[in-house]
C-alpha positions in Angstrom: 94.9 40.6 -177.8 93.8 42.2 -181.1 97.1 44.1 -181.3 99.0 40.8 -180.8 96.9 39.1 -183.5 97.5 42.0 -185.9 101.2 41.9 -185.3 101.5 38.2 -185.8 99.3 38.5 -189.0 101.6 41.3 -190.3 104.7 39.2 -189.7 103.2 36.1 -191.4 102.2 38.1 -194.5 105.3 40.2 -194.8 107.1 39.0 -197.9 110.8 39.9 -197.3 110.3 42.6 -194.7 111.0 40.9 -191.4 111.4 43.1 -188.4 113.8 41.8 -185.8 116.4 43.0 -183.3 118.6 40.1 -184.3 120.7 41.5 -187.1 122.4 38.1 -187.8 119.1 36.3 -188.6 118.2 36.3 -192.3 115.5 35.1 -194.6 116.1 31.6 -196.0 114.0 29.4 -198.2 112.9 25.8 -197.7 111.1 26.0 -201.0 110.1 28.6 -203.5 107.0 29.4 -201.6 108.1 29.0 -198.0 110.6 31.4 -196.7 111.7 31.3 -193.1 113.4 33.9 -190.9 116.3 32.8 -188.6 119.2 30.4 -188.8 120.2 27.1 -190.3 122.1 24.3 -188.6 124.5 22.3 -190.9 125.6 18.9 -189.5 128.2 16.3 -190.4 127.7 12.9 -189.0 129.0 9.3 -189.3 126.8 6.5 -190.7 126.1 5.6 -187.1 124.6 9.1 -186.8 127.2 10.5 -184.5 127.6 14.2 -185.1 131.2 15.1 -186.0 130.7 18.7 -187.1 128.2 21.5 -186.7 128.0 25.0 -188.1 125.1 27.5 -187.5 124.6 30.2 -190.2 122.0 32.8 -191.1 118.9 31.5 -192.9 120.1 32.9 -196.3 123.4 31.0 -196.3 123.5 28.1 -198.8 124.4 24.5 -197.6 127.2 23.9 -200.1 129.7 26.5 -199.0 129.7 25.0 -195.5 130.9 21.6 -196.5 134.7 22.4 -196.3 134.2 23.5 -192.7 132.2 20.4 -191.8 134.9 18.2 -193.3 137.6 20.0 -191.4 135.7 19.8 -188.1 135.2 16.0 -188.7 138.9 15.5 -189.5 139.9 17.4 -186.4 137.8 15.0 -184.4 139.7 12.0 -185.8 137.2 11.0 -188.5 138.7 9.7 -191.8 136.3 11.4 -194.2 136.2 9.2 -197.4 132.6 9.9 -198.6 130.2 12.7 -198.3 126.5 11.9 -198.9 124.2 14.9 -199.5 121.9 16.6 -201.9 122.5 18.8 -204.9 123.7 21.7 -202.8 126.9 19.8 -202.1 127.9 19.3 -205.7 129.2 22.8 -206.3 132.4 23.4 -208.2 134.5 24.3 -205.1 133.2 21.2 -203.2 134.0 18.9 -206.1 137.5 20.4 -206.4 138.1 20.0 -202.6 136.8 16.4 -202.8 139.2 15.6 -205.6 142.1 17.2 -203.7 141.3 15.2 -200.5 140.4 12.0 -202.3 136.8 12.2 -200.9 133.8 10.8 -202.9 130.8 13.0 -203.0 127.5 11.2 -203.5 125.1 13.9 -204.5 122.9 14.7 -207.5 124.6 17.2 -209.8 122.7 20.4 -210.3 122.2 21.1 -214.0 123.7 24.5 -213.4 127.0 22.7 -212.5 127.1 19.7 -214.8 125.8 21.6 -217.9 128.3 24.4 -217.4 126.1 27.4 -218.2 126.7 29.3 -214.9 128.8 32.4 -215.0 130.6 33.9 -212.0 129.5 30.8 -210.0 131.1 32.2 -206.8 128.6 35.1 -206.7 125.3 33.3 -206.4 124.4 30.3 -204.3 122.0 27.5 -205.4 119.2 26.8 -203.0 118.3 23.2 -203.6 115.1 23.3 -201.6 113.7 26.2 -203.7 115.5 25.0 -206.9 116.5 28.6 -207.5 119.6 30.8 -207.1 120.1 33.3 -204.3 122.0 36.5 -205.0 124.7 37.8 -202.7 122.2 40.1 -201.0 120.1 37.0 -200.0 117.2 37.5 -202.5 115.8 34.4 -204.1 115.2 34.3 -207.9 111.5 34.9 -208.6 111.3 32.5 -211.6 113.2 30.4 -214.0 112.7 29.7 -217.6 114.1 26.9 -219.9 115.0 28.2 -223.3 115.7 26.1 -226.4 113.9 23.3 -228.1 112.9 20.4 -225.7 114.3 17.0 -226.7 115.9 18.4 -229.8 119.4 19.4 -228.6 121.4 19.4 -225.4 121.8 23.2 -225.5 118.7 24.1 -223.5 119.5 27.1 -221.2 117.9 27.9 -217.9 117.6 31.6 -217.2 116.9 32.8 -213.6 115.0 36.0 -213.1 115.3 38.3 -210.0 113.1 41.1 -208.7 114.3 44.2 -210.6 113.1 46.6 -207.9 115.2 44.8 -205.3 118.2 44.9 -207.7 117.9 48.6 -208.2 118.6 49.2 -204.5 121.1 46.4 -204.1 124.1 47.3 -201.8 126.2 45.0 -204.0 125.4 46.9 -207.2 128.6 47.7 -209.1 130.3 50.8 -207.8 128.2 50.9 -204.5 130.5 48.7 -202.4 
């Protein structure tokens, strides 16, 4: 019993080191301070709450990139998609472009990273709306963010996201490694 308690305690207190035989399950974040290990279910549904599309991804996958697949599944099932209602995760550049192309309205709060235009290489990092942070391609959440510039003086405040340098040093996506 003590061994089981210790094992559970080790798992609960392990920051990013999750031991599992399931190689597809990954660490996701429901907030900055509450990571989870496993999968996410992304659903599309009508206003009557009839599910018209579903995609299961690893925990680290962002919500926004799944929208095109959910729209496609819904359309294949005979649904005329004219409006998507969601949170800030769905207001990414690619989703807004797709919505314009398909004449679909997206009702979602715009993330400052999108509407203020300071993101670079927006395809490489996903925004995690629950944690209000960016996630790198390796699945690591930014450890903090800082607003720079004078508050209420100009519109040119910049938000800088910081990542764990030690994790970046051993990143498999580091330039020249992959």
